[in-house]
PDB file as gemmi writes it, atoms N, CA and C in Angstrom:
CRYST1    1.000    1.000    1.000  90.00  90.00  90.00 P 1                      
ATOM      1  N   UNK A   1      61.405  -6.716 -31.950  1.00  0.00           N  
ATOM      2  CA  UNK A   1      62.132  -7.635 -31.398  1.00  0.00           C  
ATOM      3  C   UNK A   1      63.475  -7.998 -32.183  1.00  0.00           C  
ATOM      4  N   UNK A   2      64.297  -8.449 -31.484  1.00  0.00           N  
ATOM      5  CA  UNK A   2      65.536  -9.109 -32.362  1.00  0.00           C  
ATOM      6  C   UNK A   2      65.413 -10.191 -33.002  1.00  0.00           C  
ATOM      7  N   UNK A   3      64.141 -11.066 -32.927  1.00  0.00           N  
ATOM      8  CA  UNK A   3      64.150 -12.384 -33.628  1.00  0.00           C  
ATOM      9  C   UNK A   3      63.591 -11.626 -34.957  1.00  0.00           C  
ATOM     10  N   UNK A   4      62.601 -10.854 -34.770  1.00  0.00           N  
ATOM     11  CA  UNK A   4      62.005 -10.215 -36.328  1.00  0.00           C  
ATOM     12  C   UNK A   4      63.187  -9.586 -36.828  1.00  0.00           C  
ATOM     13  N   UNK A   5      64.153  -8.496 -36.401  1.00  0.00           N  
ATOM     14  CA  UNK A   5      65.035  -8.026 -37.417  1.00  0.00           C  
ATOM     15  C   UNK A   5      65.863  -9.228 -38.071  1.00  0.00           C  
ATOM     16  N   UNK A   6      66.215 -10.262 -37.269  1.00  0.00           N  
ATOM     17  CA  UNK A   6      67.073 -11.446 -37.613  1.00  0.00           C  
ATOM     18  C   UNK A   6      66.269 -12.223 -38.829  1.00  0.00           C  
ATOM     19  N   UNK A   7      64.786 -12.415 -38.709  1.00  0.00           N  
ATOM     20  CA  UNK A   7      64.228 -13.126 -39.951  1.00  0.00           C  
ATOM     21  C   UNK A   7      63.970 -12.378 -41.043  1.00  0.00           C  
ATOM     22  N   UNK A   8      64.247 -11.035 -40.623  1.00  0.00           N  
ATOM     23  CA  UNK A   8      63.969 -10.152 -41.826  1.00  0.00           C  
ATOM     24  C   UNK A   8      64.991  -9.882 -42.547  1.00  0.00           C  
ATOM     25  N   UNK A   9      66.116  -9.793 -41.901  1.00  0.00           N  
ATOM     26  CA  UNK A   9      67.313  -9.740 -42.713  1.00  0.00           C  
ATOM     27  C   UNK A   9      67.759 -10.810 -43.398  1.00  0.00           C  
ATOM     28  N   UNK A  10      67.776 -11.988 -42.681  1.00  0.00           N  
ATOM     29  CA  UNK A  10      68.402 -13.248 -43.053  1.00  0.00           C  
ATOM     30  C   UNK A  10      66.712 -14.295 -43.075  1.00  0.00           C  
ATOM     31  N   UNK A  11      65.899 -14.323 -43.924  1.00  0.00           N  
ATOM     32  CA  UNK A  11      65.047 -15.466 -43.790  1.00  0.00           C  
ATOM     33  C   UNK A  11      65.449 -16.766 -44.471  1.00  0.00           C  
ATOM     34  N   UNK A  12      65.121 -17.845 -43.812  1.00  0.00           N  
ATOM     35  CA  UNK A  12      65.729 -19.121 -44.245  1.00  0.00           C  
ATOM     36  C   UNK A  12      64.835 -19.946 -45.261  1.00  0.00           C  
ATOM     37  N   UNK A  13      63.576 -19.363 -45.563  1.00  0.00           N  
ATOM     38  CA  UNK A  13      62.684 -19.763 -46.391  1.00  0.00           C  
ATOM     39  C   UNK A  13      62.203 -19.175 -47.405  1.00  0.00           C  
ATOM     40  N   UNK A  14      63.018 -17.888 -47.779  1.00  0.00           N  
ATOM     41  CA  UNK A  14      62.703 -17.040 -48.950  1.00  0.00           C  
ATOM     42  C   UNK A  14      63.229 -17.714 -50.007  1.00  0.00           C  
ATOM     43  N   UNK A  15      62.002 -17.683 -51.042  1.00  0.00           N  
ATOM     44  CA  UNK A  15      62.538 -18.152 -52.381  1.00  0.00           C  
ATOM     45  C   UNK A  15      61.516 -18.785 -53.235  1.00  0.00           C  
ATOM     46  N   UNK A  16      62.002 -19.148 -54.457  1.00  0.00           N  
ATOM     47  CA  UNK A  16      60.913 -19.968 -55.008  1.00  0.00           C  
ATOM     48  C   UNK A  16      60.833 -21.566 -54.928  1.00  0.00           C  
ATOM     49  N   UNK A  17      60.228 -22.033 -55.129  1.00  0.00           N  
ATOM     50  CA  UNK A  17      59.963 -23.801 -54.894  1.00  0.00           C  
ATOM     51  C   UNK A  17      59.812 -24.018 -56.392  1.00  0.00           C  
ATOM     52  N   UNK A  18      60.515 -25.068 -56.709  1.00  0.00           N  
ATOM     53  CA  UNK A  18      60.303 -25.674 -58.104  1.00  0.00           C  
ATOM     54  C   UNK A  18      59.667 -26.904 -57.715  1.00  0.00           C  
ATOM     55  N   UNK A  19      58.645 -27.181 -58.239  1.00  0.00           N  
ATOM     56  CA  UNK A  19      57.595 -28.430 -58.145  1.00  0.00           C  
ATOM     57  C   UNK A  19      56.764 -28.210 -57.323  1.00  0.00           C  
ATOM     58  N   UNK A  20      56.559 -26.798 -56.885  1.00  0.00           N  
ATOM     59  CA  UNK A  20      55.281 -26.437 -56.050  1.00  0.00           C  
ATOM     60  C   UNK A  20      53.984 -27.188 -56.620  1.00  0.00           C  
ATOM     61  N   UNK A  21      53.005 -27.695 -55.744  1.00  0.00           N  
ATOM     62  CA  UNK A  21      51.765 -28.231 -56.008  1.00  0.00           C  
ATOM     63  C   UNK A  21      50.675 -27.218 -56.005  1.00  0.00           C  
ATOM     64  N   UNK A  22      50.759 -26.400 -55.119  1.00  0.00           N  
ATOM     65  CA  UNK A  22      49.710 -25.221 -54.733  1.00  0.00           C  
ATOM     66  C   UNK A  22      50.418 -23.983 -54.510  1.00  0.00           C  
ATOM     67  N   UNK A  23      49.855 -22.846 -54.587  1.00  0.00           N  
ATOM     68  CA  UNK A  23      50.436 -21.790 -54.233  1.00  0.00           C  
ATOM     69  C   UNK A  23      49.134 -20.669 -54.031  1.00  0.00           C  
ATOM     70  N   UNK A  24      49.248 -19.531 -53.301  1.00  0.00           N  
ATOM     71  CA  UNK A  24      48.548 -18.454 -53.318  1.00  0.00           C  
ATOM     72  C   UNK A  24      49.500 -17.312 -52.994  1.00  0.00           C  
ATOM     73  N   UNK A  25      48.741 -16.009 -52.979  1.00  0.00           N  
ATOM     74  CA  UNK A  25      49.241 -14.660 -52.768  1.00  0.00           C  
ATOM     75  C   UNK A  25      48.296 -13.666 -52.485  1.00  0.00           C  
ATOM     76  N   UNK A  26      48.390 -12.945 -51.691  1.00  0.00           N  
ATOM     77  CA  UNK A  26      47.676 -11.853 -51.357  1.00  0.00           C  
ATOM     78  C   UNK A  26      48.289 -10.660 -50.716  1.00  0.00           C  
ATOM     79  N   UNK A  27      47.632  -9.722 -50.776  1.00  0.00           N  
ATOM     80  CA  UNK A  27      48.081  -8.277 -50.457  1.00  0.00           C  
ATOM     81  C   UNK A  27      47.511  -7.566 -49.349  1.00  0.00           C  
ATOM     82  N   UNK A  28      48.202  -6.853 -48.559  1.00  0.00           N  
ATOM     83  CA  UNK A  28      47.461  -6.069 -47.502  1.00  0.00           C  
ATOM     84  C   UNK A  28      47.172  -4.664 -48.171  1.00  0.00           C  
ATOM     85  N   UNK A  29      46.104  -4.371 -48.400  1.00  0.00           N  
ATOM     86  CA  UNK A  29      45.842  -3.239 -49.199  1.00  0.00           C  
ATOM     87  C   UNK A  29      46.153  -1.828 -48.451  1.00  0.00           C  
ATOM     88  N   UNK A  30      46.469  -2.135 -47.088  1.00  0.00           N  
ATOM     89  CA  UNK A  30      46.482  -0.722 -46.315  1.00  0.00           C  
ATOM     90  C   UNK A  30      48.022  -0.355 -46.324  1.00  0.00           C  
ATOM     91  N   UNK A  31      48.632  -1.393 -46.310  1.00  0.00           N  
ATOM     92  CA  UNK A  31      50.082  -0.884 -46.309  1.00  0.00           C  
ATOM     93  C   UNK A  31      51.026  -1.715 -47.445  1.00  0.00           C  
ATOM     94  N   UNK A  32      50.416  -2.190 -48.265  1.00  0.00           N  
ATOM     95  CA  UNK A  32      51.386  -3.091 -49.511  1.00  0.00           C  
ATOM     96  C   UNK A  32      51.810  -3.881 -49.385  1.00  0.00           C  
ATOM     97  N   UNK A  33      52.037  -4.695 -48.318  1.00  0.00           N  
ATOM     98  CA  UNK A  33      52.586  -5.770 -47.833  1.00  0.00           C  
ATOM     99  C   UNK A  33      52.342  -6.978 -48.955  1.00  0.00           C  
ATOM    100  N   UNK A  34      52.749  -7.836 -49.831  1.00  0.00           N  
ATOM    101  CA  UNK A  34      52.639  -8.781 -50.854  1.00  0.00           C  
ATOM    102  C   UNK A  34      53.195 -10.042 -50.428  1.00  0.00           C  
ATOM    103  N   UNK A  35      52.584 -11.138 -50.175  1.00  0.00           N  
ATOM    104  CA  UNK A  35      53.154 -12.396 -49.692  1.00  0.00           C  
ATOM    105  C   UNK A  35      52.596 -13.582 -50.717  1.00  0.00           C  
ATOM    106  N   UNK A  36      53.422 -14.296 -51.349  1.00  0.00           N  
ATOM    107  CA  UNK A  36      53.154 -15.599 -51.902  1.00  0.00           C  
ATOM    108  C   UNK A  36      53.730 -16.795 -51.366  1.00  0.00           C  
ATOM    109  N   UNK A  37      52.858 -17.738 -51.224  1.00  0.00           N  
ATOM    110  CA  UNK A  37      53.325 -19.002 -50.420  1.00  0.00           C  
ATOM    111  C   UNK A  37      53.394 -20.043 -51.543  1.00  0.00           C  
ATOM    112  N   UNK A  38      54.202 -20.729 -51.637  1.00  0.00           N  
ATOM    113  CA  UNK A  38      54.326 -22.042 -52.622  1.00  0.00           C  
ATOM    114  C   UNK A  38      54.500 -23.182 -51.850  1.00  0.00           C  
ATOM    115  N   UNK A  39      53.863 -24.415 -51.842  1.00  0.00           N  
ATOM    116  CA  UNK A  39      53.752 -25.661 -51.043  1.00  0.00           C  
ATOM    117  C   UNK A  39      54.055 -26.830 -51.986  1.00  0.00           C  
ATOM    118  N   UNK A  40      54.695 -27.425 -51.725  1.00  0.00           N  
ATOM    119  CA  UNK A  40      54.770 -28.919 -52.589  1.00  0.00           C  
ATOM    120  C   UNK A  40      54.087 -29.764 -51.276  1.00  0.00           C  
ATOM    121  N   UNK A  41      52.853 -30.451 -51.902  1.00  0.00           N  
ATOM    122  CA  UNK A  41      52.294 -31.257 -51.006  1.00  0.00           C  
ATOM    123  C   UNK A  41      52.724 -32.988 -51.546  1.00  0.00           C  
ATOM    124  N   UNK A  42      52.796 -33.683 -50.365  1.00  0.00           N  
ATOM    125  CA  UNK A  42      52.964 -35.066 -50.714  1.00  0.00           C  
ATOM    126  C   UNK A  42      51.763 -35.672 -49.797  1.00  0.00           C  
ATOM    127  N   UNK A  43      50.719 -36.168 -50.232  1.00  0.00           N  
ATOM    128  CA  UNK A  43      49.405 -36.678 -50.009  1.00  0.00           C  
ATOM    129  C   UNK A  43      48.903 -35.868 -48.755  1.00  0.00           C  
ATOM    130  N   UNK A  44      49.137 -36.218 -47.706  1.00  0.00           N  
ATOM    131  CA  UNK A  44      48.408 -35.207 -46.607  1.00  0.00           C  
ATOM    132  C   UNK A  44      49.621 -34.268 -46.032  1.00  0.00           C  
ATOM    133  N   UNK A  45      50.696 -34.122 -46.589  1.00  0.00           N  
ATOM    134  CA  UNK A  45      51.713 -33.613 -45.772  1.00  0.00           C  
ATOM    135  C   UNK A  45      52.517 -32.459 -46.657  1.00  0.00           C  
ATOM    136  N   UNK A  46      52.623 -31.151 -46.149  1.00  0.00           N  
ATOM    137  CA  UNK A  46      53.413 -30.248 -46.497  1.00  0.00           C  
ATOM    138  C   UNK A  46      54.803 -30.651 -46.555  1.00  0.00           C  
ATOM    139  N   UNK A  47      55.532 -31.302 -48.033  1.00  0.00           N  
ATOM    140  CA  UNK A  47      56.700 -31.542 -47.948  1.00  0.00           C  
ATOM    141  C   UNK A  47      57.842 -30.444 -47.852  1.00  0.00           C  
ATOM    142  N   UNK A  48      57.476 -29.349 -48.408  1.00  0.00           N  
ATOM    143  CA  UNK A  48      58.319 -28.011 -48.429  1.00  0.00           C  
ATOM    144  C   UNK A  48      57.423 -27.115 -48.909  1.00  0.00           C  
ATOM    145  N   UNK A  49      57.865 -25.689 -48.447  1.00  0.00           N  
ATOM    146  CA  UNK A  49      57.644 -24.827 -48.585  1.00  0.00           C  
ATOM    147  C   UNK A  49      58.217 -23.610 -48.999  1.00  0.00           C  
ATOM    148  N   UNK A  50      58.123 -22.281 -49.637  1.00  0.00           N  
ATOM    149  CA  UNK A  50      58.709 -21.254 -49.641  1.00  0.00           C  
ATOM    150  C   UNK A  50      57.906 -20.240 -49.510  1.00  0.00           C  
ATOM    151  N   UNK A  51      58.423 -18.882 -49.360  1.00  0.00           N  
ATOM    152  CA  UNK A  51      57.340 -17.627 -49.534  1.00  0.00           C  
ATOM    153  C   UNK A  51      58.331 -16.588 -50.242  1.00  0.00           C  
ATOM    154  N   UNK A  52      57.596 -15.781 -50.797  1.00  0.00           N  
ATOM    155  CA  UNK A  52      58.113 -14.758 -51.603  1.00  0.00           C  
ATOM    156  C   UNK A  52      57.351 -13.364 -51.408  1.00  0.00           C  
ATOM    157  N   UNK A  53      57.773 -12.259 -51.712  1.00  0.00           N  
ATOM    158  CA  UNK A  53      57.178 -11.176 -51.816  1.00  0.00           C  
ATOM    159  C   UNK A  53      58.025  -9.720 -51.449  1.00  0.00           C  
ATOM    160  N   UNK A  54      57.072  -8.772 -51.296  1.00  0.00           N  
ATOM    161  CA  UNK A  54      57.426  -7.446 -50.896  1.00  0.00           C  
ATOM    162  C   UNK A  54      56.943  -6.894 -49.695  1.00  0.00           C  
ATOM    163  N   UNK A  55      57.552  -7.317 -48.365  1.00  0.00           N  
ATOM    164  CA  UNK A  55      56.827  -6.939 -47.206  1.00  0.00           C  
ATOM    165  C   UNK A  55      57.769  -6.203 -46.325  1.00  0.00           C  
ATOM    166  N   UNK A  56      56.857  -5.966 -45.186  1.00  0.00           N  
ATOM    167  CA  UNK A  56      57.710  -5.330 -44.170  1.00  0.00           C  
ATOM    168  C   UNK A  56      58.405  -6.395 -43.514  1.00  0.00           C  
ATOM    169  N   UNK A  57      59.165  -5.762 -42.311  1.00  0.00           N  
ATOM    170  CA  UNK A  57      60.061  -6.834 -41.599  1.00  0.00           C  
ATOM    171  C   UNK A  57      58.903  -7.692 -40.784  1.00  0.00           C  
ATOM    172  N   UNK A  58      58.016  -7.405 -40.071  1.00  0.00           N  
ATOM    173  CA  UNK A  58      57.079  -8.227 -39.326  1.00  0.00           C  
ATOM    174  C   UNK A  58      56.435  -9.327 -40.246  1.00  0.00           C  
ATOM    175  N   UNK A  59      55.770  -8.808 -41.541  1.00  0.00           N  
ATOM    176  CA  UNK A  59      55.163  -9.921 -42.408  1.00  0.00           C  
ATOM    177  C   UNK A  59      56.269 -10.647 -42.904  1.00  0.00           C  
ATOM    178  N   UNK A  60      57.348 -10.407 -43.075  1.00  0.00           N  
ATOM    179  CA  UNK A  60      58.512 -11.352 -43.754  1.00  0.00           C  
ATOM    180  C   UNK A  60      58.814 -12.420 -42.579  1.00  0.00           C  
ATOM    181  N   UNK A  61      59.297 -11.770 -41.280  1.00  0.00           N  
ATOM    182  CA  UNK A  61      59.614 -12.479 -40.163  1.00  0.00           C  
ATOM    183  C   UNK A  61      58.406 -13.608 -39.966  1.00  0.00           C  
ATOM    184  N   UNK A  62      57.387 -13.217 -40.169  1.00  0.00           N  
ATOM    185  CA  UNK A  62      56.240 -14.185 -39.865  1.00  0.00           C  
ATOM    186  C   UNK A  62      56.036 -15.060 -40.860  1.00  0.00           C  
ATOM    187  N   UNK A  63      56.359 -14.937 -42.368  1.00  0.00           N  
ATOM    188  CA  UNK A  63      55.897 -15.691 -43.193  1.00  0.00           C  
ATOM    189  C   UNK A  63      57.312 -16.912 -43.220  1.00  0.00           C  
ATOM    190  N   UNK A  64      58.202 -16.436 -42.911  1.00  0.00           N  
ATOM    191  CA  UNK A  64      59.684 -17.022 -42.696  1.00  0.00           C  
ATOM    192  C   UNK A  64      59.267 -17.981 -41.327  1.00  0.00           C  
ATOM    193  N   UNK A  65      58.794 -17.558 -40.247  1.00  0.00           N  
ATOM    194  CA  UNK A  65      58.312 -18.945 -39.206  1.00  0.00           C  
ATOM    195  C   UNK A  65      57.536 -19.532 -39.420  1.00  0.00           C  
ATOM    196  N   UNK A  66      56.320 -19.042 -40.227  1.00  0.00           N  
ATOM    197  CA  UNK A  66      55.303 -20.032 -40.735  1.00  0.00           C  
ATOM    198  C   UNK A  66      55.835 -21.112 -41.776  1.00  0.00           C  
ATOM    199  N   UNK A  67      56.365 -20.935 -42.514  1.00  0.00           N  
ATOM    200  CA  UNK A  67      57.321 -21.897 -43.355  1.00  0.00           C  
ATOM    201  C   UNK A  67      57.855 -22.961 -42.663  1.00  0.00           C  
ATOM    202  N   UNK A  68      58.553 -22.458 -41.615  1.00  0.00           N  
ATOM    203  CA  UNK A  68      59.273 -23.512 -40.791  1.00  0.00           C  
ATOM    204  C   UNK A  68      58.442 -24.551 -39.795  1.00  0.00           C  
ATOM    205  N   UNK A  69      57.291 -23.688 -39.636  1.00  0.00           N  
ATOM    206  CA  UNK A  69      56.442 -24.601 -38.680  1.00  0.00           C  
ATOM    207  C   UNK A  69      55.533 -25.705 -39.549  1.00  0.00           C  
ATOM    208  N   UNK A  70      55.200 -25.465 -40.938  1.00  0.00           N  
ATOM    209  CA  UNK A  70      54.445 -26.228 -41.292  1.00  0.00           C  
ATOM    210  C   UNK A  70      55.168 -27.366 -42.212  1.00  0.00           C  
ATOM    211  N   UNK A  71      56.431 -27.014 -42.330  1.00  0.00           N  
ATOM    212  CA  UNK A  71      57.338 -28.097 -43.566  1.00  0.00           C  
ATOM    213  C   UNK A  71      57.527 -29.350 -42.766  1.00  0.00           C  
ATOM    214  N   UNK A  72      56.763 -30.109 -43.135  1.00  0.00           N  
ATOM    215  CA  UNK A  72      56.859 -31.604 -42.973  1.00  0.00           C  
ATOM    216  C   UNK A  72      55.580 -32.072 -41.703  1.00  0.00           C  
ATOM    217  N   UNK A  73      54.829 -31.283 -41.877  1.00  0.00           N  
ATOM    218  CA  UNK A  73      53.611 -31.184 -41.100  1.00  0.00           C  
ATOM    219  C   UNK A  73      52.450 -31.541 -41.909  1.00  0.00           C  
ATOM    220  N   UNK A  74      51.464 -32.004 -41.483  1.00  0.00           N  
ATOM    221  CA  UNK A  74      50.256 -32.642 -42.151  1.00  0.00           C  
ATOM    222  C   UNK A  74      49.461 -31.092 -42.684  1.00  0.00           C  
ATOM    223  N   UNK A  75      48.716 -31.227 -43.435  1.00  0.00           N  
ATOM    224  CA  UNK A  75      47.872 -29.904 -43.841  1.00  0.00           C  
ATOM    225  C   UNK A  75      47.113 -29.482 -42.920  1.00  0.00           C  
ATOM    226  N   UNK A  76      46.411 -30.476 -41.932  1.00  0.00           N  
ATOM    227  CA  UNK A  76      45.555 -30.144 -41.027  1.00  0.00           C  
ATOM    228  C   UNK A  76      46.385 -29.404 -39.753  1.00  0.00           C  
ATOM    229  N   UNK A  77      47.517 -29.915 -39.827  1.00  0.00           N  
ATOM    230  CA  UNK A  77      48.380 -29.085 -38.603  1.00  0.00           C  
ATOM    231  C   UNK A  77      48.928 -28.006 -39.054  1.00  0.00           C  
ATOM    232  N   UNK A  78      49.332 -27.864 -40.312  1.00  0.00           N  
ATOM    233  CA  UNK A  78      49.531 -26.602 -40.985  1.00  0.00           C  
ATOM    234  C   UNK A  78      48.368 -25.624 -40.930  1.00  0.00           C  
ATOM    235  N   UNK A  79      47.113 -26.017 -41.214  1.00  0.00           N  
ATOM    236  CA  UNK A  79      46.345 -24.819 -41.004  1.00  0.00           C  
ATOM    237  C   UNK A  79      45.718 -24.718 -39.370  1.00  0.00           C  
ATOM    238  N   UNK A  80      46.402 -25.289 -38.507  1.00  0.00           N  
ATOM    239  CA  UNK A  80      46.084 -25.120 -37.325  1.00  0.00           C  
ATOM    240  C   UNK A  80      46.871 -24.053 -36.666  1.00  0.00           C  
ATOM    241  N   UNK A  81      48.079 -23.754 -37.438  1.00  0.00           N  
ATOM    242  CA  UNK A  81      48.757 -22.701 -36.877  1.00  0.00           C  
ATOM    243  C   UNK A  81      48.113 -21.556 -36.741  1.00  0.00           C  
ATOM    244  N   UNK A  82      48.632 -20.681 -35.406  1.00  0.00           N  
ATOM    245  CA  UNK A  82      47.579 -19.241 -34.746  1.00  0.00           C  
ATOM    246  C   UNK A  82      48.749 -18.152 -34.880  1.00  0.00           C  
ATOM    247  N   UNK A  83      48.161 -17.087 -34.825  1.00  0.00           N  
ATOM    248  CA  UNK A  83      49.136 -16.142 -34.896  1.00  0.00           C  
ATOM    249  C   UNK A  83      49.844 -15.961 -33.711  1.00  0.00           C  
ATOM    250  N   UNK A  84      49.227 -16.622 -32.619  1.00  0.00           N  
ATOM    251  CA  UNK A  84      49.900 -16.514 -31.076  1.00  0.00           C  
ATOM    252  C   UNK A  84      51.298 -17.688 -31.465  1.00  0.00           C  
ATOM    253  N   UNK A  85      50.933 -18.647 -32.164  1.00  0.00           N  
ATOM    254  CA  UNK A  85      52.381 -19.456 -32.488  1.00  0.00           C  
ATOM    255  C   UNK A  85      53.455 -18.655 -33.141  1.00  0.00           C  
ATOM    256  N   UNK A  86      53.137 -17.900 -33.840  1.00  0.00           N  
ATOM    257  CA  UNK A  86      53.906 -16.993 -34.510  1.00  0.00           C  
ATOM    258  C   UNK A  86      54.645 -16.057 -33.479  1.00  0.00           C  
ATOM    259  N   UNK A  87      53.682 -15.310 -32.852  1.00  0.00           N  
ATOM    260  CA  UNK A  87      54.415 -14.365 -31.710  1.00  0.00           C  
ATOM    261  C   UNK A  87      55.342 -15.137 -30.744  1.00  0.00           C  
ATOM    262  N   UNK A  88      54.720 -16.516 -30.311  1.00  0.00           N  
ATOM    263  CA  UNK A  88      55.813 -16.932 -29.086  1.00  0.00           C  
ATOM    264  C   UNK A  88      57.130 -17.275 -30.048  1.00  0.00           C  
ATOM    265  N   UNK A  89      57.247 -17.823 -31.364  1.00  0.00           N  
ATOM    266  CA  UNK A  89      58.162 -18.107 -31.846  1.00  0.00           C  
ATOM    267  C   UNK A  89      59.111 -16.742 -32.222  1.00  0.00           C  
ATOM    268  N   UNK A  90      58.505 -15.719 -32.414  1.00  0.00           N  
ATOM    269  CA  UNK A  90      59.285 -14.583 -32.769  1.00  0.00           C  
ATOM    270  C   UNK A  90      59.492 -13.579 -31.260  1.00  0.00           C  
ATOM    271  N   UNK A  91      59.005 -14.206 -30.295  1.00  0.00           N  
ATOM    272  CA  UNK A  91      59.063 -13.592 -29.138  1.00  0.00           C  
ATOM    273  C   UNK A  91      58.980 -11.970 -29.287  1.00  0.00           C  
ATOM    274  N   UNK A  92      57.709 -11.851 -29.676  1.00  0.00           N  
ATOM    275  CA  UNK A  92      57.459 -10.441 -29.790  1.00  0.00           C  
ATOM    276  C   UNK A  92      56.046 -10.274 -29.568  1.00  0.00           C  
ATOM    277  N   UNK A  93      55.784  -8.670 -29.141  1.00  0.00           N  
ATOM    278  CA  UNK A  93      54.358  -8.207 -28.963  1.00  0.00           C  
ATOM    279  C   UNK A  93      54.392  -7.422 -29.789  1.00  0.00           C  
ATOM    280  N   UNK A  94      53.471  -7.350 -30.449  1.00  0.00           N  
ATOM    281  CA  UNK A  94      53.149  -6.558 -31.957  1.00  0.00           C  
ATOM    282  C   UNK A  94      52.127  -5.527 -31.445  1.00  0.00           C  
ATOM    283  N   UNK A  95      51.926  -4.484 -31.898  1.00  0.00           N  
ATOM    284  CA  UNK A  95      50.913  -3.559 -31.628  1.00  0.00           C  
ATOM    285  C   UNK A  95      49.639  -4.219 -32.271  1.00  0.00           C  
ATOM    286  N   UNK A  96      48.308  -3.795 -31.933  1.00  0.00           N  
ATOM    287  CA  UNK A  96      47.409  -4.366 -32.582  1.00  0.00           C  
ATOM    288  C   UNK A  96      47.235  -3.650 -33.922  1.00  0.00           C  
ATOM    289  N   UNK A  97      47.673  -2.348 -34.230  1.00  0.00           N  
ATOM    290  CA  UNK A  97      47.596  -1.953 -35.824  1.00  0.00           C  
ATOM    291  C   UNK A  97      48.575  -2.715 -36.606  1.00  0.00           C  
ATOM    292  N   UNK A  98      49.687  -3.375 -36.137  1.00  0.00           N  
ATOM    293  CA  UNK A  98      50.392  -4.225 -36.834  1.00  0.00           C  
ATOM    294  C   UNK A  98      50.076  -5.791 -37.144  1.00  0.00           C  
ATOM    295  N   UNK A  99      48.681  -6.201 -36.379  1.00  0.00           N  
ATOM    296  CA  UNK A  99      48.862  -7.455 -36.512  1.00  0.00           C  
ATOM    297  C   UNK A  99      48.551  -8.220 -37.919  1.00  0.00           C  
ATOM    298  N   UNK A 100      47.836  -7.204 -38.730  1.00  0.00           N  
ATOM    299  CA  UNK A 100      47.591  -7.564 -40.144  1.00  0.00           C  
ATOM    300  C   UNK A 100      48.939  -8.009 -41.034  1.00  0.00           C  
ATOM    301  N   UNK A 101      49.710  -7.354 -40.438  1.00  0.00           N  
ATOM    302  CA  UNK A 101      51.335  -7.701 -40.907  1.00  0.00           C  
ATOM    303  C   UNK A 101      51.689  -9.393 -40.522  1.00  0.00           C  
ATOM    304  N   UNK A 102      51.509  -9.435 -39.341  1.00  0.00           N  
ATOM    305  CA  UNK A 102      51.911 -10.916 -38.678  1.00  0.00           C  
ATOM    306  C   UNK A 102      50.813 -11.963 -39.484  1.00  0.00           C  
ATOM    307  N   UNK A 103      49.394 -11.665 -39.511  1.00  0.00           N  
ATOM    308  CA  UNK A 103      48.587 -12.503 -40.404  1.00  0.00           C  
ATOM    309  C   UNK A 103      48.614 -12.756 -41.544  1.00  0.00           C  
ATOM    310  N   UNK A 104      48.901 -11.707 -42.337  1.00  0.00           N  
ATOM    311  CA  UNK A 104      49.129 -11.954 -44.126  1.00  0.00           C  
ATOM    312  C   UNK A 104      49.423 -13.235 -44.367  1.00  0.00           C  
ATOM    313  N   UNK A 105      50.534 -13.723 -43.913  1.00  0.00           N  
ATOM    314  CA  UNK A 105      51.072 -14.989 -44.381  1.00  0.00           C  
ATOM    315  C   UNK A 105      50.340 -16.353 -43.891  1.00  0.00           C  
ATOM    316  N   UNK A 106      49.515 -16.174 -42.613  1.00  0.00           N  
ATOM    317  CA  UNK A 106      48.674 -17.215 -42.238  1.00  0.00           C  
ATOM    318  C   UNK A 106      47.246 -16.842 -43.113  1.00  0.00           C  
ATOM    319  N   UNK A 107      46.942 -15.971 -43.844  1.00  0.00           N  
ATOM    320  CA  UNK A 107      45.716 -15.932 -44.576  1.00  0.00           C  
ATOM    321  C   UNK A 107      46.345 -16.714 -46.053  1.00  0.00           C  
ATOM    322  N   UNK A 108      47.092 -16.191 -46.405  1.00  0.00           N  
ATOM    323  CA  UNK A 108      47.845 -16.829 -47.766  1.00  0.00           C  
ATOM    324  C   UNK A 108      47.801 -18.443 -47.530  1.00  0.00           C  
ATOM    325  N   UNK A 109      48.180 -18.860 -46.686  1.00  0.00           N  
ATOM    326  CA  UNK A 109      48.358 -20.226 -46.235  1.00  0.00           C  
ATOM    327  C   UNK A 109      47.120 -20.859 -46.100  1.00  0.00           C  
ATOM    328  N   UNK A 110      46.063 -20.342 -45.605  1.00  0.00           N  
ATOM    329  CA  UNK A 110      44.791 -20.715 -45.873  1.00  0.00           C  
ATOM    330  C   UNK A 110      44.218 -20.690 -47.194  1.00  0.00           C  
ATOM    331  N   UNK A 111      44.400 -19.956 -47.957  1.00  0.00           N  
ATOM    332  CA  UNK A 111      44.169 -19.690 -49.308  1.00  0.00           C  
ATOM    333  C   UNK A 111      44.732 -20.832 -49.928  1.00  0.00           C  
ATOM    334  N   UNK A 112      46.008 -21.153 -49.840  1.00  0.00           N  
ATOM    335  CA  UNK A 112      46.687 -22.110 -50.678  1.00  0.00           C  
ATOM    336  C   UNK A 112      46.157 -23.576 -50.423  1.00  0.00           C  
ATOM    337  N   UNK A 113      46.105 -23.661 -48.946  1.00  0.00           N  
ATOM    338  CA  UNK A 113      45.113 -25.149 -48.548  1.00  0.00           C  
ATOM    339  C   UNK A 113      44.067 -25.420 -48.990  1.00  0.00           C  
ATOM    340  N   UNK A 114      43.245 -24.166 -49.403  1.00  0.00           N  
ATOM    341  CA  UNK A 114      41.612 -24.462 -49.762  1.00  0.00           C  
ATOM    342  C   UNK A 114      41.858 -24.840 -51.204  1.00  0.00           C  
ATOM    343  N   UNK A 115      42.942 -24.471 -52.143  1.00  0.00           N  
ATOM    344  CA  UNK A 115      43.244 -24.707 -53.456  1.00  0.00           C  
ATOM    345  C   UNK A 115      43.668 -25.967 -53.881  1.00  0.00           C  
ATOM    346  N   UNK A 116      44.292 -26.397 -52.721  1.00  0.00           N  
ATOM    347  CA  UNK A 116      45.063 -28.063 -52.512  1.00  0.00           C  
ATOM    348  C   UNK A 116      43.895 -28.944 -53.197  1.00  0.00           C  
TER     349      UNK A 116                                                      
END                                                                             
């Protein structure tokens, strides 16, 4: 999809996050995608978030959209983001074999929120 290419080439939320209060990282061993999410929590709110890592276009685009969706939301709202939410925003129809690429940032988010 054009949205995936755009987010992959020019992600809005890639980078380090000074003052992060929690972070998590994971790797998809099948393809080597690696994603790290850093969050700055203020009470029950995800005040700011950034992602970093070395990943394919789908995974990078998914991470970028995920950060956009969770910033300014409560932890509960952030935890409720689904793969379908990301697919709708990306306007993408992804083959089942690539769904792990889309879902890796979500699993990293869940790990970060568990650590909070």
